[in-house]
N, C-alpha and C positions, 0 to 999 in steps of 0.2 A: 649572465646578468642577474638571475634570481638570487644566486649566492651572494653577490655584492650587495643587493638590496637587503637581504636578511642580515648580513654583517653590519651594514650601515644602521639598520633599525636597532640592532643589539647595542652598538656603540652609543647611539643617541639615547636609548632608554637608560643605559648605565650612567651616562653623563648627566641626565636629568635627575636620576635618583641620587647621585653624588652631590649635585647642587642643592637639592632639597635637604639632604642630611647636613651639609655644611651650614646652611641657613638656620636650620633647627638648632644645631649646637651653638651657633653664634648668638641667637636670641636667648637661649637658656643661660649662657655665660654672662650676657649683658644683664639679664634679670637678676642673676645671683650676685653680680657686682653691686647692683643698686641695693639689694637687700643687705649685704654686708656693710656697705657704706652707711646705711640707716642704723644698723645695729651698733656700729662703732660710734656714731654720733650720739645716739641715745645713751650708750654706756658711758661715754665721756661726760655727758651732762649729769648723769647719776653720780659718777665719781666726784665731780666738782661739788655737787650739793652735799654729798656725804662728808667731804672734807670741811666745808664751811659750817655745817651743823646748825645753821640758822633757819628759822621759819621765814621763807621769802617767796617771792614770785619774780622771776626774771626771764629775760629773753637772751639767748646766746645765738650768735651767727657764726657758723663754722664753715669749713671747706665744702661740706656736702649739703647744707641747708640751714634753716632756722629751727631752733629748739626753744619751746616755751616750757618753763618748769614752774610748778606750784607745789609748795610743801606745806604740810600742816602736822601738828602734833596729835597723835592718837592718844597717847598717855605719856607719862614722864620718860619712858624708855623707848617708845616706838614712834617713828616718824613716817608719814606717808608722803610719797613724792609722785606727782602726776606729770608725765613728760609728753608733750605733743610735738611731733616732728612735721615740718613743712618743707617741701622741696619742689621747685618749678611750679608754684601755685597749686600744688596738690597736697592736701592735708591728710596725714595718716591717722589711724585710730590711736588714741592716747595709750601710753604705757603707764601702769601703776605699780610702784615699788614701795614695799614696806620694809624698813630696816631698823635694827636695834642701834640706838645712838651710842651706847656704851661699848658694845663689842664690834660695831661697824659691820655686822653681818646682815646680809639680806634675808628677810624672813619669807617674803613672797614677791613674785614678779609676774604680773599679768599683762 
């Protein structure tokens, strides 16, 4: 009888540890999916603004959330773009991008 109890305790403890490991990995992957979706949405908005090249303020609604963009000219060659991402009534910190209008290269991304 004691051996059966010890064996049962070992199987139960291994089962609970495996369950916790599975839940931990699932939550990590769900969080990373949300981060990548946000990055794709922000990058898409920045690409659209770079292609238009105009000083504007607009709101885009995509598959993953709402994006508000505001652009302004810093000098004749550089434009600053501020992107705010909102998803499920949660507003993320804005992303600021400065890029060269002639070369279309990003100078800074914060």
